[in-house]
KOLDREN-125019 format. One record per residue: x, y, z of N, C-alpha, C, CB in turn. Coordinates in steps of 0.1 Angstrom, whole numbers, plus 5000, padded with zeros to 4 digits. Glycine has a CB too. Layout:
BEGIN
XYZXYZXYZXYZ/...
***
This chain:
BEGIN
500649875003500250005001500850145003499450015007/502050135010502950265010503450254996504250275023/503950154990504650174978503850254965505050054974/502350194968501450264955501150424959499750154952/501550454976501250604975503050704971500550644994/503550624971504850634969505050634955505550544976/504650574949504450594935503750684928504050504930/502550684936501550834931502150944937499750834938/502850964946503551094949504551134940504151094960/505251054938506851074924505851134912507950864915/504751074909504051114897503651204896503351054895/503051274910502551374908503651494909501351374917/504651464920505651544918505951574902506851474925/506251454893506651454882506251554872506451354879/504351554876503351634868503351774874501951574867/504051794882504051954885505352004883503751994900/506451904880507751964877507551984860509251864882/506851914856506651944840505852054841505951824831/504852104846504052234844505152334844502852254856/506252304860506552444864507752484848507552444882/508352334844508952344834508252414820509352214833/507052414818506252464805506252604808504652394803/506252634822505552794827506952864824504952824847/508352794827509152844824509952874813509452824830/509252814804509852784792508852904781509752594787/507352934787506452984785506953124781505752974795/507453164799507953324802509053384794508453334815/509953254790511053274788510453324771512153124792/509753254767509253284749508853434751507553174741/507753464760507453614761508353704761506953644771/509053684771509953784774510853824762510653734785/511153714753511853754740511553814735512153714732/510253764729509153824717509053974720507453754717/508454024733508554134740509654204743508054114749/510954154745512054204741512754264724512554124745/512054194715512854194704511454234694513754034701/509854274704509254354694509454504698507754304694/510454514711510654664712511754694705510754714725/512454624703513954674695513154694682515454544693/512454634676511854644660510954764660510854514655/510054804671509754924671510955024675508854924679/511655014681513255124680513355164670514755064682/513355024660513855054646513255094637514254964641/511655124639510855174630510455044622511555294621/510354924624509954794616508454814618510654644621/507654784602506254774604505954624611505554784589/504854634608504154514611505154364609502754524602/505154364593505854274581507554254588505754374563/508054394593509054354600509454294610509454394601/508454294618508454264635508254094635506854354644/507354084627507253914623508153874618506253864615/508853934610510253864602511053864614511153964588/511553934621512553954634512053854641512354104643/510853844646510553704655510653574646508953714663/510453564636510553454626511753404630510453494610/512753504623514253484626514853394641514653644626/514153514650514453474668513953284670512953604681/512553274664512153164668512753064659510753164669/512953074643513952984638515552924647514353074625/516253004649517353004651517352944666517953124648/516253024674516052914689515652754691514752964697/515252734677514452604685515752504673511952574680/516252574665517652444659518552444669518752494642/518952584675519952544687519252484700520652674692/518352484701517352364710517752254711516052334707/517752224694517652084696519052024695516752034686/520052094691521552054690521952054702522352144682/521552134714521952144727521552034734521552254733/519851994730519251894735520051734732517851924731/520651754718521451644715522751614724521751664702/523651734722524751714731524451714744525651804729/523751754753523251724767523151574767521851794772/522551514760522551384762523651304761521651344756/524751354753526251294755526851354765527251304744/526851464768527651524781527051504788527951644784/526051584793525351634803524751474809524151764798/524451404802523851264808524951204809522751174800/526251164798526751024799528551094806526750934780/528651264801529951304805530951234790530451234824/530451244779531151234767531551374760530351134758/532951384760533051534755533451514742534051644762/531851514731532251544717532051664715531751474707/533351734705533651814700533551824686534451824704/532651674684532751684667530851694662533851504659/530351774669528851824663528751854649528351964669/529551984648529352004634529751884626530052104631/530651814624530651694616529651624612531351624620/528751554627528051474623526551564618527951354635/526751704622525451774613525951774599524951944616/527151794598527251784581527351644577528651864574/527151524581526651364575525351404570526251224588/524351414582523051464580522851514571522651534587/523251674567522751724559523151654543522951844563/524151644539525051594528524051484526526751554532/524051394535523451254531521751264528523651134543/521451354534520051394527519851484514519351474537/520851544511520951634499521251484488522451794500/521951394492522451294479521051234477523751174482/520451204486519351124485518151174481519151074496/518151294483516851384479516851464466516751504489/517951514465517851614454517951534441519151734455/517551614432516751554419517951524410515651654413/518051464400519051374393519651504383518351234384/518651584380518851684370519851814377517251744366/519651854387520751934397522251894394520451894416/522952004399524252014399524652064410524652074389/525351954425525551814417524451724419527051724421/524151614414522951554411522951424423522851494394/521851394425521551314437520451234429520951414453/519951094441519051054439517751094435519051004445/516951194436515551224436514851154443514951244425/514951044455514250984465513151064470515050954476/511851014478511051134482512151174495509151104487/511551304498512351444510512451334524510951644515/510851264527511051164539512251074540510051074539/512051014531512950894531514850944530512350794514/514951084525516351154527516351174541516451304518/515551274546515451304561515951164569513851354565/515051064569515150964571516850874572514050924562/517150874558518350854556519550914564518350864545/519451064564520051154569520351134584519451264565/519251104593519451094606520250934610518051124612/519850874596520450724601522250734597519550574591/522350814583523650834583524450844592523850914579/523751004599524451044609524850964625523651154611/523750914628523750824638524750694632522150794643/524650664624525650544622526850554620525450474613/527450664612528750764617528950784631528650914611/528350834637528350844647528750714657527250894648/528350584656528350484665529850424661526850374663/529850434646531550364639532650474647531750364616/532450614646533350734650533650634666532450924652/532750634674532450604686533750474691530750554687/533550394682534250224683535450254688534450124668/536150344680537850364688537850494696539450374675/537550584697537150684701537150684715536150704696/536050594717535650584730536450504741534450554730/537550464739538850444746539250504754539750434741/538950644749539750764754539150834760540250844747/539250944771538150974781538751154778538450884800/537451214783537951384786538351424775539251424796/539551504775540451574765540751524752541651574769/540951384758541651324746540351264737542851214751/539251254740538251204736537351334723537451144751/537551444734537351564723538451604716536851704729/539651594714540551584705540351494692541551554711/539751424692539351264684538251344677538751094695/537351314685535651394681536051534669534751494699/536951594674537351744667538151694653538551864678/538851664654539551604637539051514631540851534637/538051484636537051374630536251444624536251284638/535351554628534651654622535051744610534551724630/536551774615537051854600537551744592538251964602/537951634593537951534583536851494571538051434591/535951504584534351494573534051604566532851464582/534551774569533951884563535151894553533552014572/536351854554537151874543536851764533538651864547/536351644537535851534527535151584518535151424533/534051604527532851704514533451794505531651824521/534451884509535051984504536051964488535852024517/536351844492537051784483536551784471537351674487/537551854459536751844444536651684439537651954431/537351594450537251424442535851384445538351284450/535251434456533951434456532551514453533951414464/533351624443532151754437531251654429532851894424/531551554424530851484418531451384411530051544411/530851274419531251104414530351034414532151034423/530550874411529450794404529650644418529950754383/528850594419528850504429527750364423528250594444/528250284419527450174409526750224396526250104417/526950324391526450394382525650494379526150334378/525250524395524350634398525550794399523450594414/525150874393526151004397525451074413526051154382/526451104417525851164431527251304432525651014448/527051374442527751514445527651594460527051594436/528751644461528451694473528951894473529551574484/529151904453529352024454530452084457528652064461/531452004466532952054465532852194477533452114445/533652294471533852384474532552494478534552394465/531552454464530652554459529252534468530352524443/529252394475528152384481526852304475527852514483/526052254482524852164473523452234476524851954478/522852224463521452274466520652194472520752324456/519852204483518852104491517452104485518752144507/516752004489515652004481514752144489514851834482/513352144485512952284490511952214504512052394476/511852344509511452384521510252224523510552584521/509552154529508352104530507552184533508252014537/507152274542506152354544505352444537506452404551/505752434522505552474511504652394505506552504506/504152304514503052184507501852244509503052014513/502152314522500752374531500252524521501352444551/501052594512501052684504501052674491501752734507/501152584485501652624471500752484462503752634470/500752494452499952414448500852284443499152474437/502452334436503352244436504552304441503552204423/504752274453506052314460507252284457506152264471/507452224447508852194444509252314434509152044438/508152374426508352484417508552634424507152474407/509452724423509552844428508252924424510852904424/507952894414507052994407505652944404507653034393/505252844416504352784419503252854424504752704427/502052884415500852984426500652904439499153014418/499952984447499552914460498252854458499453014470/498152764468496852664468495552754469496752554483/494352674471493552764477493652834493492452694476/494152714503494652774517495752884516495052674526/496652854508497852994511497453084504499552974506/496653114495496153164485495153274496495553054473/494553194509493453264518494353324528492153154526/495453254530496753314542497153434538498153214542/498253354526498753504519497653634520499053474502/496353634518495753774513495553824529493953764501/495153744538495053784546496253864557494453714547/497153784559498553854561498553964551499953754558/499253954539499854084533498454174535500454064514/497254174536496454304537497054344557494054254535/497454294563498454364574500054424571498454254585/500454394562501854434559502454324562502454544567/502454184561503454134561503553984549503554114575/504554004543504653934529504953794529505653984520/504453734520504353604517505553504520503953604504/506653544523507653424522507953484538509153434507/507353594547507653614560506553494569507453794564/505653464561504253394564504653234564503053424552/505353184554505853094550506953074562506153124536/508153124564508853124572508353114584509453194570/507553164591507053184607506453024607505553324610/505953024594504952844598506052774600503752754582/506852774591508052684592508752654611509352784581/509052814613509552824629508752764638509552954635/507152784638506352714642506252564644505652744636/506352494631506352374629507652314635506252364616/508952414635509752344643509852304656510452384641/509252434665508952454681508152284682507452624685/507252214671506552084679507751984673504552034674/508852004666509551884667510651914680510351844652/510852024683511752064695510851984704511852244698/509451984707509151964719509051824716507952054725/508451724703508751614702510251544707508451604688/511551614705512651594710512951584728513251714705/512551674728512451694742511351574752512051864743/510651544749509951444753510651284753508951464744/510951284738511951184742512951154745512151134740/513751254750515051264757514551274770516051374752/513651324775513451304790512751164793512651434796/512151114782511850944787512650864786510850864781/513850864779515250804778516050854791516050844763/515850974797516750994807516250944822517151134807/514750944821514150864833514050684832512550924833/514350614816514250504817515350444827514250464804/515650284825516550244835517750254823516150084843/517650284806518850294802519550434806518750264789/518250564807518950684811519850644821518050804816/519250584834519650594846521350524847518450514854/521150444839522950384838523750464828523250214832/523450584823523950674814524850754823522850744806/523850814835524250884845525350854856523150904850/525250704857525950634864527150624859525550524866/527450604845528850624836529150754838528850584818/528350874837528951024842529450994853527851144845/528950964867529450984878530450904880528850984887/530550774876531650684877531650564870531750654890/532050554856532150434849532550314855532850434840/533950334864533950224869533350144877534650224872/532250224883531450164895530450134882530850274910/529450174875529050104866529149994858528950154861/530350004859531149874847530949744864533849924839/531149774873531649634884530149594884532549674903/529049684885527849634888527249574872526949764896/528149524865527449394855527149544842525449274864/526949614838526849704827528249734816526249834834/527449734806528649734796528649864792528549634782/529249924798529550084800530150124781531050124816/530550054777531250064761530250064749532349934758/529049964751527749934747526950074745527149844757/526750114758525950204763526450314756525950224779/528150364756528050484752528250514738528750554758/528050374728528350374716526250404717529450214708/525850354723524150354718523950494718522750264731/524250584730524250744730525050804722524350804741/525950804718526550844704526150864694527250794701/525650744690524650684678523250794679524050474681/522750774690521350814695521750994689520950774718/522651054698522951224698523351284685524151264707/524351174681524651224662523651204656525751144652/522651144656521251154646520551234651520351044645/520551284661519351384666520251534657519151384690/521851524662522951644653522351624641524751614651/521951534634521851544617520551574617522151394607/519251554623518251604623518351764622517651554634/518551794633518851924637519052024626519951924644/520551994622521052044609520852014593522152024610/519651934592518651904580517351984584518451724577/516952014594515752104593516252254591514752084606/517752294595518252414599518552484583519652384611/519252384573519752404560518852384549520852334558/517352284553516652254542515952374536515752144545/515852334521515352484516516552544510514952594528/517552554513518652634510519952594504518952684519/520752584509522552534507522952494520523752654501/523752434513524352274517525952354517523952104503/526852404527528252434525529052414537528352554520/530652374531530852334545531652434558531652214543/531152544547531552664557530452684569531752814547/529452604566528252604580528552514589526652574577/529552424589529952334596531752324600529352204588/531952434603533452434607533152464623534452554599/534752394632534252384643533852494653534952314648/534152624649533252754658531452694661533052944643/530852624648529652574652529652504664529052504642/530252394666530552304678530552414691532352214675/531652494687531552614701530552644703532052744700/529652714697528252764698527352714703527652784689/527152554703526452484708526752464724526452384701/528352414722528452424737528352514747529452394739/528352644741528152754750526652764754528652874744/525952734744524452714746524652654756523652644735/524952484757524852424770525252474783525452324770/526452544780527252554794526052704797529552594792/525152774794524252884798523452814804523652964788/522652704796521552634801522052554816520952524788/522552474811523452394823523252274820523152414838/524752184819524552064813523851964822525752024808/523051834822522451744827521251794828522851694837/520351884820518751954824518451984808518752134836/517651864802516551894793516052014791515451834795/515552084801514952214804515952324802514452214819/516952304811518152384805518852424793518752344807/518552264786519252294772518152364762519952154764/517052344764515952434755516252574762514152384755/516252644775516852774776518152834774516552804787/518852754774520552794767520352804753521952674770/519652694742519552684731518952854727518752554728/517852854733517052954733517553124733516252914743/518453144746518753264752520253284741518953244770/520753204738522053184730521853244718522353034727/520953174710520353204700519953394695519353114704/518953384709518553534703519653644711516753574707/519753614719520553734728521953734727520253724745/522753644725524553624720524553584704525653454732/523653524699523753514686523453644677523053424684/521853664679521553784675521453904678520853774672/521953894691521854004695522854154692521953964706/523954104689524954234681524354254670526654204676/523854164661523254274647522254374654522254184631/521354334662520354454665520954554669519454434675/521954524679523054644686523154724678524554604691/523954684666524854704656523854864647525154524644/522354744646521454844641521054964650520254784636/520754974659520255054666521155164671519654994674/522455094672523655244674523955314664525055214678/523655244650523855334637522855384634524355274626/521555384638520555464636520455544643519555414635/520655544656520055684666521455734673518755644681/523055694667523655754671524655794660523955704681/525255944658525855994647527455954651525556164645/527955844644529255774645530255764634528955644646/529555854625530255834611530655694602531455904615/530055634604529855484601530655484587527955424600/530855614577531155604564532655654569530055694551/533355664579534855704585535355584596534655884595/534555454592534655334601536555344598533555174595/537255334614538755254608539255184604539455234611/539955114596540055034594541054934600539955054584/541755004609542754904626542154964638544854964631/542554834646542254874661542754974665542654794670/544155014657544955104662544355244659546255084657/543655244649542855374644541955374653542155374631/541455304658540155304665540355364680539555164664/541555314688542055304702542455464701543355164707/543355494693544055584693543355714697544655584681/542255754692541255914692540855894711539255924678/540755794718540455734732541255874738541255564737/542555904734543355944741542656134739544855894735/541756114734541056284737539556264739541256414723/539756134749538256114750537156084740537856194755/537156054725536356064715536455874711536856204701/535055884715534855704714534255654705533955624725/533855764693533055744682533755654673532855864675/534955694670535855584658535955414669538055674654/536155414679535955294686534555214683536055324701/533455284685532055234687531855214667530655384699/532255324661532155254651533555154645531755354641/533755134649534954994642534154874650537155004647/533454894663532954774670531954724662532454804684/531054814656529554744655529754774640527954814663/530854754633530954714614530254614610532454674606/529854614600529654484596530854384596529254494585/531654434594533254364595533354264607534454494598/533054354620533454344632532654274637533654444639/531154254634529954194644530154054650528654194636/530954004638531353844644532153884657532453734633/532953954655534253984666533654014677535454114663/532554124676532054154686531154004695531254284680/530753944688529853834693530553724701529153764680/531753744701532953644701533353704717534253654687/533653824718534053914729532753864737534154104724/531453914733530553894741530453754750529553914733/530753644738530553514743531853484757530753404729/532453534751533753544761533453624775535053634754/532653714774532553764789531253684794532353944791/530453644786529453554796530053444801528253484788/530853354795531253254798532153284811531853204785/532953404806533353394820533153454838534353404818/531753494833531153554842530753444848530053644838/530053344838529453184844530253134851529153084834/531453114841532453014852532553074866534152994846/532953194868533153274884531953284888533753424884/530553294885529353324897528353194899528353474892/528253104885527253014884527952904868525453124881/528652844875529252734868528752614862530052694875/527752604877526652494867525852524859525852414873/525452664853524452734842523352764847524252664830/522452814837521652844847520252774853521352954844/519952634847519452544853520152384855518352544846/521752414860522652314859522352254874524352364856/521652324884521552254897520752174896521252314907/519452124886518952054883519151904880518552114878/520551904875521351794870520351654877523051814877/520251564869519651434870520251354875519251384861/520051294888521351174891520751064888522051144907/521750954894521550844883520550734892523150764877/520350804902519150664915517750704909519050704939/517050594909515850664906514550684916515350584895/515650664929514850704941515550824950514650554951/515050914957515451024967516150994973514751084973/517650984976518550954983518551024996519450974976/517851154994518451215002517751205020518351344995/517051115020515751075030516050915035513951075021/516550905047516850765052515950725055517750735060/515750555052514350485053514050515070514350275048/512650465068511750515082511450665085512650475096/512350755073512250915074512450975090510850955067/513650935090514350985109515850995103514350825126/516451055111518051045109518350975120518951165109/519450925117519950855126521650875127519550725123/
***
């Protein structure tokens, strides 16, 4: 009887915890939307511009949330230091492209239906992750990170190689496009709005015409409506990945992963094949990374420049911000990073350029020219140099560095890292009988 009561209490506690997580994410979304709506109004955007800004924020937040959730499964749950995130993303995207791109394009593909291409890309990323983990997982800590980073660069440079720009396998022509990249299939969200989603000049369907007409009357153009619909669809995908990984974490499989993170030797002593568990979690995480990359680049161009090590660094920063070991923290970290740290500097530049007369046309060419006038208390050359189009990416890195230093000194566990899930399935803070001894 007491066991049933305890199970019921645990279920109620989990339900309330889920509700608090949902409330937290809702408050975060409302706060970010309010912030960027206000910034858009300051910049003088009309309704179409505001919706486009929110579309961009929603899209990037969803993509980074998926990537951080996948990395959290490997690092936060299992303690695997995978610095090859970008490489596994590239495997998913390029495999999907070669499977689903039309044979008549350059580079050619197999022309298979898009769902098959997406599934193939996810499976390929997972399989490559499993194969790569076999020798790599004999290593730990920094050595594993070095191996996975090197593997990621090998993958990227292989796709970039002229040898694979166009090649044949069993009489079938395929290609990666080399340094020029690969055109990917059209975004599947177009099926909702167009009669022929594959054709760029296709007329809208009856539903699309009604939706576009309604929003165009409000000043929101059709491409913005289409992009916002896709961003909203991505939020549902994020929710699905979140639920999947939450169930994985609460399962016996997930408890073994957390035990490996805490002490692999003890987990092995209890009869668990830790290497097999690590291979499985590596494959699952890499498959999800491939899925996130596919949803990121679909309808556009796949280029090896999108999968440089800096992409892996961004995902790690987002996970550090949210807190390793927490799925909700992963979503929070992804959204905060994508909106405030990744896109934030662009909006700062636009606001300063519009409202502060800093003489953008006289932007210094070097840091010495920018710093020199500080001797006469003139900060405008430095400000112009900092927020110029060329240096805004450097400003982003500086901002990331400041945030990381602050977190390491004041909150090394991240925003929600204090909620790291333990390996135990029961509360170990209370002794049997409910009394201290």
